[in-house]
N, C-alpha and C positions, 0 to 999 in steps of 0.2 A: 449568155444567160446562165449557162452551167457554171462558169467561173464565178459569177455573182453568188450562186447558191453555195458553192464551196467556201467562198469568203465569209458568207454569213454563218455557215456551219462552224467554221474555224473560230470566228469571233464568239459564237455562243459557247463553244467548248472552253475557250479562254475565260469567258465570264464565269462559267460554272466552276472552273478550276480556281479562279480567284475567290469566289464565294465559299468554296469548300476550304480553301486555305485560311480564309478569314475566320470561318467557324472553328476550325481546328485550333487556330491561334487563341481565339477567345476561350475555348474549352480548356486549353493547356494553361492559360493565364489564370482562369478561375480555379483550376485544380491546384496550381502552385500556391495561390493565395489561401485556398481552403486548408491545405496541408502545411502552411507556413508555420503557424503557431496556434496555441489554444485560444488566443484572443480572437483571431480571424475565424477560427473554426466555430466558436460559440456564436460570434456575430453573424456569420453567413448562415449557420444552421437556424438560428432564431428567425432571421429575416425571411429565409426561404420557406420555412414551415409556415410562418404567418402569412406570406403572400399567397402561397398555395391554398391555405385554409381560407383566406379572405376571398379569393376568387371563387372557390367552391361555395362559400357561404353566400356570396352575392348571387351567384347563379341559382343556387337552391332557393334562397329566399325570394328572388325575383320570380322564379317559376311558381313557387307556392302562392305568392301574393297574386300573381296573374291568374292562377287557377281559382283562387278564392274570389277574386274580383269578377271573373267571368261567370262563376256560379251564381254570384249575387245578381249580376246583370240578367242572367237567364231566368232566375226565379222572379225578379222584378218584372221582366217582360211577360212571364206567364201570368202574373197577377194582373198586369195591364190588359192582356188578352181576355181574361175572364171578365174584367170590368167593362171592356168594350162590348163583349157579348151581352152583358147585363144591360148596358146602355142601349144597345140596338133593340133588345127585347122590350124595353120600356117604350119605344116609339111604335105604338100600335097603329098609328095612322099611316105608317109607311110599310110597304111590302118590299122586303129585301130579297134580293136574288134576281131572277129573270123578270124583266119589266113586263107587267101585265098589259093586255091590250087596252087601249084607251087611256093609258097614262100620258098625261100632258107633260110638256117640257118643264113647266114650273115645278111639278112634283119631283121630277128627276133632278132638277137643279137643287131643290131643297135637300133631297137625300145626299147629293154630292157635297153640298155645303156642310151638312151634319157630319159626314165622314171626315171632311177636312178639319172640322172643328175638333172631333175626337183625335185625329192624327196630330194636330197641333198640341192638344191637351196632353197626350201621352207620348209625344215625341217619337212617333212611329208611323210607318206607312201601313194602311189598313187595306186588305184585299179580301173580298168575298168571292168564293168559287164553289162550283157544284161538284158532283161526284166524278164527272168527266175531266175536271180540272179547268174548265172554262171560267174565265174571270167574269163575274157578274157585276160587281160594283167595286170601286176602288177610290181611295182618297187622292190618288194621283192619276186621274183619268187621262190627262194630257200625255202621260208617259206610257200609256198602254194602248196598243193597237186593238181595235174591235176584233173579237174572236180569239184573242190571245189566251194562253193557258199557263197555269203555274207549273212548276217542275213536277215530274212524276212522283218523286219521293214524298212531296207534300200530299199528293192525292193518295198515295199508298198509306201514309200515316193516318189520314182522315178516314179512309174506308175501314181501317182496323178499329175505329171507334175510340181512339185514345188521343192524347196530346203528344206532340213531338217538338223538341227544341234542338235546333241545329245551329252550327256556326259555318260561315262561309266567307270567302274573300271576294270582294268586287274585282272582276277581271280588268276593269278599266282603271280604277283608282287604287286598287290594292288595299282598300280599307276593309277592316274586319266588320262583318255584319252578323247580327243575331236574328234568327227567325223562329217563330213559334206558331204551331197549328193547333186550333181548338175547334171542336164542333160548335156550330151555331144553333142555339136553341136550348130548351130545358132538357134535363136528363131523362124526363119522363116521356119526351116526344122523340119520334124518329127524326133524325137529322138528315137533311138533304144537302145542306150547304156547310161549308167550313170557313173559318176566319183565319187569315194569315197576317201576322204582325211582323214587320221587319224594322229593325232599328240599327243605326250605325253610331255607337257611343264614342264619339271623338274625345270626349272628356276623360273616358277610361284610359285610352292610350296615352293621353297627356299626363294623367296622374301616374301611370306606370313609368313613363319616361322620367318624370320628376323623381319618382321613387328610386330609379336606377341612379340618377345623378346624386341624390342624397346618400345612397349606399356607397357610391364611389368616393364622394367627399368624406363621408364618415370613415370609410376604410383607409383613405390616405391619411386622415388625421390620426387614426389609431396606429397606422404604420409608422408615422413619425414618432409617436409616443413609444411604440415597441422598439423602434430603432434606438431611441435615447436610453430606454431601460436596458436593452441588450448591450449597448456600449458600456454602460455602468456595470452591468453584471459581468461582462467579459473582463473588464478591468479589475473588478472586485475579486474574481477568481484567479486571473493570470498574474496580478501583481505579486501576491505572496509566493506563487510558484517561481516567478522570476527572481525574487529575493533568495529563495532557497537555491536556485540554480547559481546565483552569484556566490552564495555561501559555499556551495560545493566547489565552485571554481577557486575560491580562496583556499579551501582545504587542499585542493589538488596542487596549488602553488606553494603550499607549506604554511599558509596562514590559518589561524584558528580563531577568527573573529566570529562569534556566534551571537545572534539576536535572541534576547530573552523575552521580547514582547510577544504577547498572545496574538495569534493569527485569527482572522475572522471566521475561518472554517475549521470544523473539528478534524477533518481529514488532514488539513494542512498542519494543524497542531500536532497530530499524531506523527506525521512525517517529520516535522521539525524536531519533535522529541526523540524519534529514532535517530535523526541526523546528529542531534546533540550527543546522544549516547555513543554513536559511532565516532564522533569527533573526540569525545573524552577517551574512548578506547584507543584511538589512534595516538592521542597525546601520551597516554600511558605506555603504549607500545614504543613510541619514539623515545620517551624518557627512559624506558627500560633498555632499549637498544643502545642509547647513549651511555647509560650506566654500565651496561655489559661491555661496551667498547672500552670505556675507561677502566673497568675492572680487568678486562683482558690485557690492556696495555700495562696496567700496574702489575698484574701477575707476571707478564713476560719480563718486566723490569726486575721484579723481585727474584724470579727464577734465575735470570742472568746474573744478578748480584750474588745470589746464594751459590751458584755454581762457579762463579769467577774465582772466588777465594781459594777453595780446595784445588781447583784445576791449576791455578797459578802456583800454588805450593807444590803440587805434583810435578808440574813442568819444571820448576826451579830445581827440585831435588833430582829429577831424572837427568837434566842437563849437567848438573854438577857431577853426577856419577859417570855419565857418558863421556864428559870431557876430561875425566881423570883428576878432577880437582880434589876429590875425597880419596886419600890414600890410606887413612886409618880404617882398619877393618871394623872396629867398634862403632866409629862414626857412620860408616857405610851401612852397618846393620840398623843403626838408629834412623838413618834416612829411609831405608827400605821399610822399616816399621811405620814411619810417618806416611810414606806413600801408600802403604796398605790401609792404614787408618783412614786417610783422606778418600781413598777409593771406595772403602766400605761406606763412608759417609755419603759420598756421591750416589752410590747405589741405593742407599736407604732414602735419600732425598728424592731420587727419581721414582722409587716405588711409592713413596708417600704422595708425590705429585700425581701419579697415575691413579692412585686410590681416590684422592680428593677430586680429581677430574671426573672419575666415574660416579662418585657420590653426587656431585653438583649437576651432572648431566642426567642423572636418574638411570644410569645403565646398570647399577648394582641391584640385583633382585634379592628380596628378603623372603625367606620361607618361614612364615610365622606359625610356630607350633608351641604347644605347652612345654615349658622348660622349668625344672626345679632350680630356682636361682641359688638356693642354699648349697645344693650339691655342686653346682657349677662353680660358685665362688670358692668352695673348699678345694676343689681340684686345681684351680688356678693358683691358690695360695700355696698349696703343697709344691707345685711345680716352680714357684718363684722363691722358695725358701733358700735355695743355694745362692741365687743371685743376691738376695738380701743379706745373707751371711757374709758375702764378699765385702760388704761395707759395715760389718759388725752391727747389722740391724736385725731386729726381731720382728717377725711378721706372724700374725695369728688371726683366726676367724672368730668373731664374736657373734654367736647365734642366739637370737631372741625367739626364734621359732625353729622347729625341727625341719619344717618343709613349707615352702611357699612357691606357688606356681605363677608364672607370667607367660604372656604370649610373645614370642620373639624367635629370632634366628639364633640358634645356639652358637654358631661360629662367630657371628657378629658380637654377641654378648660376651663371649670369651675374649675377643679382641679388645673390647672396651675395657674390661677389668684388667687385662694384662697391660694395656698402654698406661692406664692410670697408676698401676702398681710400679711400673718402670719409672714414671715421673716421681712417685713418692720415694722410691729407693734412691733415685739420683739426687733428690733434694735433702736426703736424710743420711746421717752418719752417726753410728753408735746410738741409734734411736729405736723407736718402736713404731711399727706400722700396723694399724688395726683395720680390718675389713669387717663391717657389720651388715647384717640383713635383718630387717624388721618389717612388720605390717602396721599400717596406720588406718584406723577407722574401718578396717575390713575391706577397703577399696583400693588401697595403694600399697606397693611394695617399695621399700627404700633401701638402696644399696649404698653404704657409706664407706669411703676409703679415707682414713685419717692418718696423718703423720705428724711428728713433732720436729720437723726439720727446719730449714731456714725461713720458710714462709714466703709470702709474696707482699711486696710493698703496696700500699693503697693506690699509688699512682699507676702501678703496673696491672693491678687486678682487672680493670675494665678492658684491657687490651689482650688478655691471654687467649681470647678466642679469634684473634686476627692471625692471618697467615704470616709465617716466618717471624712472628714476634717471640722474642726470648727474654725471660726474666734475667736481669743483670745484677741481682743483689746477692747471688750465692757466693759465699766466701771462698769456696774451692772450685770455682768455675773453670779454672785452667786445667784442673786435674780430672774434671768430669768428662764423661763421654759427650761429645757435642751432638745435640739433637738437630732435627730438621726444621723445627719451628712450626710443624704442621700436625703434630700429634693431637693436641687438644682440639684443633679444628675438625680433624677426622672423627675424634671421639664424639664431639657434639652432634655432628651430622649423623653419625651412626645411631646415637641415642634417639634423635628425632625420627630417624627412619624406623626405629622400633616402636614408635608411639609414646616415647617418654620425654622427660626433660632433665636437665642437669643444672645443678647449682653449686656454687663454690663460696666458701668463707675462708679467710686467711688472716693471720697476724704475723707481722715481720718478726722473725726470731722465735716464734712459738709453733708454727706449723700451719698446715693447710688441710681443709676438709672438703672433699668432693662428695656430693649427694646426688644420686641418680634415682629418679622416681618413675616407676612403671605402674600402669593399671594392673590390678590383680586379675588372675584368671577368672574368678567368680564375677568380678565387676565387668570384665570384658564380655563374658558370656551373657550376663544380664542385659548389658547394653545392646549386644547383637540380637538377643531374643526380643527385646522391646522394639527394636528397629524392624525386625522381621514381622512382628505383629502389626505394626503400623502399615507396612507395605502389603500385608495380607498374604505373605508367603507361607505362613504356618497356621494351623488351627488355633483358635483362641480357646 
């Protein structure tokens, strides 16, 4: 016997473990499906909320309908009790209650028949009882033992002089029953007896059961409709998100296929718009990166080409001197001069490359301060007079104003003027170089450097701002100091760094004019003041 109990206990434990494992598996599966994607989450959420709400609505509505129905049955039963009381009072030939002495069986039978008639008419069992609760007359005499009494609660309600309506359940059938107690007689008379009406409305329970069935059927129908709507809604929301996810995947793999169709939801449209902007930015970044890579490769190639020629010349001359090939002292001196010249050229080229690299990377800082451009240009012209005289050139400053102020870095401005003057001197021989400073419209200051040298051919003019580009139309190019091909590129970037712009006009054989335009100090101050007023940083 003990072994059997242990076996049963073990089996019960195994069954409980299996049920627990099954429940955990179902819970995990539902959790995985719920968190799988937005489609299942929307679908599960809508269905779950609706099912819970539907069950709550069915329970609540069933409860409320039941209460209202029961209240109606009770009120109807109370009206029937009052009508029974009125009908009994109308029968003046009968004495209700305790049978008087001398009452014959025919009279008692008539009273019983009348009560049965009223009971059938009002579909209720009628009982007349006294203050002790003893049953005096009843419509169901065969169901009552002589001397029987009604329940004490009915007697208590009767003795208090009011009406009472109660509900009870038949212990044998389990059927709901409604009972009402009213005093028997007129309100003006002392009541000695009470009337008890009892009814079992089977049609009410049937109606409530039908109502529950209808609610369940209606709820299932609505559930199917909600399920269909939820599926469509979930697809309506998840489909554009899936498309965006696919687009992001294409962008991640290097593709830039973008859909320009409007999405059905505003939020998706906003997200798609931001994604389009991000894609365009990535395209620009990639294009800029490719351009920079190509530019970097071209720069390295150009630098290698520019350095290879002087280095080859230096190497050849050094090897000739080292190997003793050159015995003539004058020739050796000429070789050494050439080596020195090429070395200086390499040094200048390296310096210009470093300056250009710093300019393009933004590592050069500019201290913008008010600078008198007339005084600065005059100082540079004076310092370059000796260099110009070396090629029989005349250089002078043409002032249309005595003083004009611009915002800029004095060192960078001086370097700009000096580089342009060096180019003008290199392109001119036995000529004139003019440096002019003037104001235009009170808003701009124009610095002009004009020479009457060899000029630049129209085919070369668009390329002078390119790195390592050299004009090849100079008649004495062999005798001139070889440049790096970066001077004008550096000048242009420095001018832009100062907030100005540079223009050039030239005619072959007649000369070249470089014009640098800067905002005047007054215009810059007015612009800054207006910007500060807009930003609210100064008082108006």
